[in-house]
SEKOL-535563 format. One record per residue (C-alpha): z, x, y. Coordinates in steps of 0.2 Angstrom, whole numbers, padded with zeros to 4 digits, always signed. Each point is the difference from the previous one (the first is absolute). Layout:
N
@pz:Z | px:X | py:Y
...
This chain:
188
@pz:-0047 | px:-0043 | py:-0016
@pz:-0012 | px:-0015 | py:+0002
@pz:+0006 | px:-0008 | py:-0016
@pz:+0016 | px:-0005 | py:+0008
@pz:-0009 | px:-0008 | py:+0014
@pz:-0012 | px:-0009 | py:-0012
@pz:+0014 | px:-0006 | py:-0011
@pz:+0010 | px:-0007 | py:+0014
@pz:-0015 | px:-0009 | py:+0007
@pz:-0004 | px:-0008 | py:-0017
@pz:+0018 | px:-0007 | py:+0000
@pz:-0002 | px:-0007 | py:+0018
@pz:-0016 | px:+0003 | py:+0010
@pz:+0008 | px:-0005 | py:+0017
@pz:+0006 | px:+0014 | py:+0011
@pz:+0012 | px:-0003 | py:+0014
@pz:-0006 | px:+0009 | py:+0015
@pz:+0014 | px:+0003 | py:+0012
@pz:-0006 | px:+0001 | py:+0019
@pz:+0018 | px:-0005 | py:+0006
@pz:+0016 | px:+0007 | py:-0007
@pz:+0007 | px:-0018 | py:+0002
@pz:-0011 | px:-0005 | py:-0015
@pz:+0007 | px:+0012 | py:-0012
@pz:+0014 | px:-0010 | py:-0006
@pz:-0011 | px:-0014 | py:-0005
@pz:-0012 | px:+0012 | py:-0009
@pz:+0015 | px:+0007 | py:-0009
@pz:+0005 | px:-0017 | py:-0006
@pz:-0018 | px:-0005 | py:-0005
@pz:-0008 | px:+0002 | py:-0017
@pz:-0012 | px:+0014 | py:+0007
@pz:+0001 | px:+0017 | py:-0009
@pz:-0008 | px:+0010 | py:+0014
@pz:+0003 | px:+0002 | py:+0018
@pz:-0011 | px:+0008 | py:+0013
@pz:+0010 | px:+0007 | py:+0015
@pz:-0012 | px:-0002 | py:+0015
@pz:+0014 | px:+0003 | py:+0013
@pz:+0014 | px:+0012 | py:+0000
@pz:+0008 | px:+0015 | py:+0009
@pz:+0007 | px:+0016 | py:-0004
@pz:+0018 | px:-0007 | py:+0001
@pz:-0002 | px:-0016 | py:-0010
@pz:-0013 | px:+0007 | py:-0013
@pz:+0013 | px:+0007 | py:-0013
@pz:+0011 | px:-0015 | py:+0000
@pz:-0015 | px:-0012 | py:-0002
@pz:-0007 | px:+0010 | py:-0014
@pz:+0017 | px:+0000 | py:-0009
@pz:+0002 | px:-0018 | py:+0002
@pz:-0017 | px:-0004 | py:-0007
@pz:+0002 | px:+0011 | py:-0015
@pz:+0018 | px:-0006 | py:-0003
@pz:-0008 | px:-0018 | py:-0001
@pz:-0011 | px:+0007 | py:-0014
@pz:-0016 | px:-0001 | py:+0010
@pz:-0013 | px:+0013 | py:+0003
@pz:-0001 | px:+0006 | py:+0019
@pz:-0015 | px:+0007 | py:+0008
@pz:+0001 | px:+0008 | py:+0018
@pz:-0015 | px:-0002 | py:+0011
@pz:+0002 | px:+0018 | py:+0007
@pz:-0012 | px:-0003 | py:+0014
@pz:+0013 | px:-0013 | py:+0007
@pz:+0017 | px:+0009 | py:-0001
@pz:+0006 | px:+0002 | py:+0018
@pz:+0008 | px:+0017 | py:+0003
@pz:-0010 | px:+0009 | py:-0015
@pz:-0017 | px:+0007 | py:+0003
@pz:-0014 | px:-0006 | py:-0011
@pz:-0005 | px:+0017 | py:-0006
@pz:+0003 | px:+0011 | py:-0015
@pz:+0018 | px:+0005 | py:+0005
@pz:+0004 | px:-0018 | py:+0004
@pz:-0005 | px:-0005 | py:-0017
@pz:+0009 | px:+0014 | py:-0008
@pz:+0016 | px:-0005 | py:+0009
@pz:-0002 | px:-0018 | py:-0005
@pz:-0003 | px:+0004 | py:-0018
@pz:+0013 | px:+0014 | py:-0002
@pz:+0014 | px:-0008 | py:+0010
@pz:-0002 | px:-0019 | py:-0002
@pz:-0009 | px:+0000 | py:-0017
@pz:-0010 | px:-0016 | py:+0001
@pz:-0010 | px:-0006 | py:-0015
@pz:-0016 | px:+0002 | py:+0009
@pz:-0008 | px:+0002 | py:+0017
@pz:-0014 | px:-0009 | py:+0009
@pz:-0011 | px:+0008 | py:+0013
@pz:-0017 | px:-0002 | py:+0008
@pz:-0002 | px:+0019 | py:+0000
@pz:-0008 | px:+0007 | py:-0015
@pz:+0006 | px:+0018 | py:+0003
@pz:+0018 | px:-0007 | py:-0002
@pz:-0005 | px:-0008 | py:-0017
@pz:-0005 | px:+0018 | py:-0005
@pz:+0016 | px:+0007 | py:+0007
@pz:+0010 | px:-0011 | py:-0012
@pz:-0006 | px:+0008 | py:-0015
@pz:+0015 | px:+0011 | py:-0001
@pz:+0012 | px:-0014 | py:+0001
@pz:+0006 | px:-0013 | py:-0012
@pz:-0007 | px:-0015 | py:+0009
@pz:-0013 | px:-0013 | py:-0002
@pz:-0014 | px:+0000 | py:+0013
@pz:-0009 | px:-0014 | py:+0008
@pz:-0014 | px:+0002 | py:+0012
@pz:-0001 | px:-0013 | py:+0013
@pz:-0018 | px:-0004 | py:+0005
@pz:-0006 | px:-0012 | py:+0014
@pz:-0017 | px:-0007 | py:-0005
@pz:-0007 | px:-0005 | py:+0017
@pz:-0019 | px:+0003 | py:-0003
@pz:-0012 | px:+0008 | py:-0012
@pz:+0004 | px:+0018 | py:+0007
@pz:+0019 | px:-0003 | py:-0003
@pz:-0004 | px:-0006 | py:-0018
@pz:-0011 | px:+0016 | py:-0004
@pz:+0012 | px:+0012 | py:+0008
@pz:+0015 | px:-0009 | py:-0009
@pz:-0009 | px:+0003 | py:-0017
@pz:-0003 | px:+0018 | py:+0004
@pz:+0018 | px:+0003 | py:+0005
@pz:+0007 | px:-0008 | py:-0016
@pz:-0011 | px:+0011 | py:-0010
@pz:+0005 | px:+0016 | py:+0010
@pz:+0019 | px:-0003 | py:+0000
@pz:+0002 | px:-0009 | py:-0016
@pz:+0015 | px:-0012 | py:+0004
@pz:+0009 | px:-0010 | py:-0014
@pz:-0006 | px:-0016 | py:+0009
@pz:-0009 | px:-0007 | py:+0015
@pz:+0006 | px:-0013 | py:+0012
@pz:-0015 | px:-0008 | py:+0009
@pz:+0002 | px:-0011 | py:+0015
@pz:-0004 | px:-0013 | py:+0006
@pz:+0000 | px:-0012 | py:-0015
@pz:-0014 | px:-0011 | py:+0006
@pz:-0014 | px:+0003 | py:-0013
@pz:+0004 | px:+0001 | py:-0018
@pz:-0018 | px:+0005 | py:-0005
@pz:+0003 | px:+0016 | py:+0010
@pz:+0016 | px:+0004 | py:-0010
@pz:-0011 | px:-0002 | py:-0016
@pz:-0013 | px:+0012 | py:+0007
@pz:+0013 | px:+0013 | py:+0006
@pz:+0008 | px:+0000 | py:-0018
@pz:-0017 | px:+0003 | py:-0008
@pz:-0003 | px:+0015 | py:+0012
@pz:+0017 | px:+0008 | py:-0001
@pz:+0007 | px:-0005 | py:-0017
@pz:+0018 | px:+0000 | py:+0008
@pz:+0013 | px:-0014 | py:+0000
@pz:-0002 | px:-0011 | py:+0016
@pz:+0013 | px:-0008 | py:+0010
@pz:-0006 | px:-0013 | py:+0012
@pz:+0009 | px:-0003 | py:+0016
@pz:-0002 | px:-0007 | py:+0018
@pz:-0002 | px:-0018 | py:+0005
@pz:+0006 | px:-0007 | py:-0016
@pz:+0008 | px:-0017 | py:+0005
@pz:-0002 | px:-0011 | py:-0015
@pz:+0001 | px:-0001 | py:-0019
@pz:-0018 | px:-0002 | py:-0001
@pz:-0002 | px:+0017 | py:+0009
@pz:+0010 | px:+0008 | py:-0014
@pz:-0009 | px:-0009 | py:-0014
@pz:-0017 | px:+0005 | py:+0007
@pz:+0005 | px:+0019 | py:+0002
@pz:+0007 | px:+0001 | py:-0017
@pz:-0015 | px:-0009 | py:-0007
@pz:-0011 | px:+0013 | py:+0009
@pz:+0009 | px:+0014 | py:-0010
@pz:+0014 | px:+0005 | py:+0012
@pz:+0016 | px:+0005 | py:-0010
@pz:+0012 | px:-0004 | py:+0015
@pz:+0001 | px:-0009 | py:+0016
@pz:+0011 | px:+0007 | py:+0015
@pz:+0005 | px:-0013 | py:+0012
@pz:+0013 | px:-0002 | py:+0014
@pz:+0000 | px:-0019 | py:-0002
@pz:+0017 | px:-0004 | py:-0008
@pz:-0005 | px:-0016 | py:-0007
@pz:-0013 | px:+0009 | py:-0011
@pz:+0013 | px:+0011 | py:-0007
@pz:+0006 | px:-0015 | py:-0010
@pz:-0016 | px:-0003 | py:-0010
């Protein structure tokens, strides 16, 4: 499963993070190969996923943020079986484990706020074994490098990415992808 993700990110490491559905059209018209849906609801999710897949892009649903569907095992089952995204994103390690029976790529999103979050994040990755990890915020590339060393997982960096320099530093630190809602960066 993870090879599809890595292959896509080798072609283009920029990921369009959609936090307003109004930005979807621009993401679909861009050169990005991957879209993270950070906003949706039970009524729009199916059509949005179909539109992204029809455009030939991979679509990942942040299951914690879908309005009208609980972020629990049954909610994930419903999203995976009914809407069939390419992958899911979640902060909840038990939902990563629940996805083992579905044909989806899993990305665990971890907020690194302090050393305790860092240590807990590393343990969580080892316990739930996602296909990739997204770490936020993207403010210290050396932390990316250290997290990769400890988890041996592909790392996507996101949050607070505002310049081309942010992208270059994160990729230089070993991240395989950059998720951002900054539409100007989708064009790099």
